[in-house]
N, C-alpha and C positions, 0 to 999 in steps of 0.2 A: 557583517564579520570578514574578516581574511586569515586563509592560517598559506603556512610559510614550509610545512615541512610535513605535512601527515597524507597519507596515498590508502588509497584502494587499491589493495596487496591482492585479492581474490574477491569471489562477487561466485555466492550458490544459488542454485533452486532447488526446491525438493515439491512435485509436486503432483495432489494422490491420482490414483488409477481411471478414479467415475466421475464421468460423464453425464451429464443434467441436459440435456437440449433444452431450447425455447421451445421447440414444439415438445418436448415431454412436458412441463411446466403449463401450457398449455389447455394438453386432456388431462392435466389430472385435477385441469379449474373446469373442466366442457361445461358441468352443470351450470357455473356461472355465468361460462360463457353464451351459454342457450341463452340460458334466462335475460337476458341483458343486450341479450343481439351483438356480442363482440365478436371482430374478426381472427381468422385463424393467423398469426406467424404478426400480429401486431407488437411481439415486445417486442419480438425481433428486430417489427419493423422499426418499432420504433429509439430503439437501442442498439442499431447496428450489434447489438449476442448476439452471436448461435449455439454457444456451447461456455458452461461452466466447469470446473470440476469437485467434485466431492470427498474432506475425506469416510473413510467407515466411521458411519456409528458407534461412536462412545472414543471416538481420539479426540484425544488432549488438544492445548492447544503446544502445549513443553511436547510433546511429542512432535508434535508436527513445530515447532522449530529445535528441536533434537534433531531434527533427521536433516533439517537447513543447514545448522551449526555442526555436524558432522561433514554433510557434505564439501562447504568453503574450507573447511579443517585438511580434508582430502587432498582439494587443490594446491590448499597456500603450501608455501616456503616456510612457513612458519607450524611451530607445532604447539600441542595444547600446555605446554606448559609455559608454554610465553603468553599468554592473556594475561594480564590483569586485569583487567574489566570487561565486566559482561552483560549485554542488556539482552533482557526479551522487550522488545517494542511495539506488540500487537494490539489492538479491541482487545482481543478473545484475552481471556485467563483462567485460565484453571480452576480459582476460586480465590474471593475476597485479600486471603490470607492462607502461608503463607507469600511472595511473594511464585508468580509464574518463574520467573528465572534463578530462583531456586532448588524447581523440579528438570529443568530443562542441564542448569549446573552438571546435575545427577549424571543424570542421563548421557549426557555428551562428552564424562568426565574428565570436566576443569580441574584444574589445582584449587584447593583450598582456600592458596593467598593471592590468588581475582576477586574482584568489589564486583558484586552483584544487584543488582534492582533493575526492575521497570519502568518504563515508560511509557505515559502512555495518551493518548493526542491525538484518539479517531484517525485520520490516515495518517498524518503526519505524521508520528510514532517514529517510524525507522529513521528518517529525515530527522529527524531533531534530535535522533540517538545518536544521531551519527555526526553531529555539534559537537552531542556530550564528549561526546569521544576526542574527537578533532582538538578539540577547546583540553584535555584534560591531557594529551598529546602537545600543544603546545607549548604547554605549561612547564613540561616538562615532570609532572604527576607519573605520567605511564609511558611507555613508546608503543604498548601494544591492545587491543582492544582485543573484540568480534562483535558483534549485533547481531541480532537474528529475529528475524517476526515468523508466528507461525498464528495467520487465523485459519481458523474454525466455520464456513458461512451454513453449515447443513442446519445445524438447530435452530442459527433466523428464520431461513426459509422456507423450511418443515412446518416451523409453528405461526411464519405468513398462509400456507395456505391449508391448514386448520384452519385459521382464523377465518378466511377469505370465504371457508365454505360450511359454517359453522350458520348462521344465519342468511335476510334477504337483503344486502350490501344493494344502496344506487351506487351508478354511475360515481357521484360525487366521492362515494364513500368511500369507496375503493380506492384512488388515487392518494392518497395519502400510504397502501403501502405495497403500493410499483414497484419504489425502487428495492425495495429488499428483496424482487422477484432475477432482478438484473447481479446477487452478492452468486463469489464463487471463491472458495476456498485453493488458499494452497503455504510456503510458506519461502525465507530466503536470507540466507545469512551474508556476510562482511566482513572479511578481515580487515580493518582500520589501521595502518600503522606509523611512524617515522619513519620519516622515505631513508636515511641510514640501514631499516630492515627488510631495506625488500631489492628484491633480482631482479634484474631488467629491466624491464619498464616501467615507473614510476604514476603511475595512477592519480596528479594528484585532484586531493581536492581545495576548489583559491581560495573555497567561502561563498558567501550571499548574505542572502536578507528577511528579514519576514516581518511581516505586517499578521495583528491581529483584529478582528472587526466583532468582538460580543453583544454584539449591537443585534444577530443574527444566531442565536445559540440554543433557539425553540423552534428552530427549520428539522431541524434534524437529529431526532432526540431516541435513545432506544437503551431500553433495562433489562434484565433479566425477568426472565415468565417462565415462575415456577422452579424446579429444581434442575431440568436439566432444557431448559427451552430460553430463550429471548425473542423480545420486540421489540418492533422501531417502528418510527411513522416520519415522513419524513413528504414536506410543500416541496418538490419537486421543483415546479413553475419559481417561487421566490429564491428555493435556494440554487440555481441556477446562475439566474439574472445578480444576485447578493456576490455570490462568488467570483461572477465575472469580471465582476466591480474592483470586489478586493483583489482579483487577479493583476488588474491595468493599474494597481496603485504601486501595488509591488515592484512590479515590470518595473515602475518607472525607476521606482528607485534601484534595483539591484540594479540595472543596465548603469545606472549613474555609477557603484561602485564595479560592477563589476566586465564591463562593457557591455557592446548589442550584437554581437558575432560570436554564432555557433553556428556549431555545421550538423549539428542533429538537437534535436529536442526531446526532452520523455517526459511527460506530462501524469499524472492521475489517471488511473484511467477507470474514466465513468458509464462513459456509450457519448456513441457520435455528435448526438443532438450536440454535448457539453465541450467536446472535440473542437467542433464545427467556431461552434461559437467564439471561445475562447481565442483560436489562432486567428477570428476572422475582427476581434476585441482586443488586438495584441497587436494587428498589422504581421502577424509570422506565415512564412510560407507553409503550407498545410505538409508540403513534399518534403520537407527536413522531420517529419510528425516522426517515431515508431509507435506502433502502436499493438496494447495485446487483448483488449476485453474482445476481441471478435469472439473470443478462441476460452479464453481465461476469466469476461464479463471483473469485475469488482473485487480484488480482492484485497481491499481495506488497507493499511501500512503495504500492504506485501507489493498492490500494485505496480507503483510506480521503481520502485529498484529489482522484480523482480523483469521487469519490461526491460531497462538496459538491461541484465543481463541476456535478455535475448537478442536486442539488437548488436549485444558484442556476438555472440554463438552466428547470429547470421551475416558479420559483416557490415552492418549496419556507420557501426561504429566502429571505428578506427584507431591508430596509434596516431596520435596527434593531434585529433579533434579535440576542438570542445564543444564539450554537452551540456545546455542547460536541462536542470530534474528543477518540474516545473510545480509543487505539491499546494495543493491545496484539503482541506478536512472542516468537516462540520465544527463549529464554533464559537464563526467561520474565522477562520486560519490559514495561513499563507505565507509557506518555507521557499524559495529558490536559490540553489546552488548550481553556483559551476564549476564544472569538472575540467581537466585535463584528463586526457585518457593517455 
């Protein structure tokens, strides 16, 4: 896919104040660690994740998305009344029906003329939503869209802690739950528009390539667990191998379409082992990476765009830089986008 007129006009993040350290999570799992003789510090050592953030108990994904939506509109030159398309693109949703976008739309104060819906595709949802908005802008159907994602990891992590303490698991039995402990919370919003609406520098979304390997859809599966909880199990080792394999195929097609020169890379934030293996397999310079998993953990669909926002704020992405957005999510699905900042 190629885009000629699509720009990322504004990008903003909303983060919770409450911090959960990996050491603190291990303290809550002390009975399990002691019985299985697991060394303290194992969680941070294996993932590189020092801490993550959590919304207060009772926070709805639409609350998080709305906070990010208000934040990005506050810094945008475009007003809420100009938004013609609104997408909530998180894994987390308030409920099955209606769309979480309908709650966030009201909380942000968007116009009734905006088309609204949810896009859900595990950790790729936000990038998928960008391409949906971009396609509608290129086609002339709309000129301005607001894409948001609000992920709430608290219900999943809390349920995982309860599950791990409820019976005498073996070392092998706890492996499918380990990835849950890397999850964090956050929200991000982007104003996507036709370049004619941009004031100043136009941050152009150039296009990208998507690939799917759905034969691996059983490697990471999550669902509701009772009224207010979530449960998920992941085969992390197989997920790593299959994920970077799919990324390599996608990278080959991506560079054939969009070129191979990038000043900076931002990939989905899983942890240190996944990042190292991905960059090694693709032959990319790790020095061009920018990461946030150390302090935010894996925030699902928020992770990649929030990291891009942090990279811009830190001066790691400068005007004129070509940025490769390397997204991957369970399913398995991979989407790589080229951005000219």
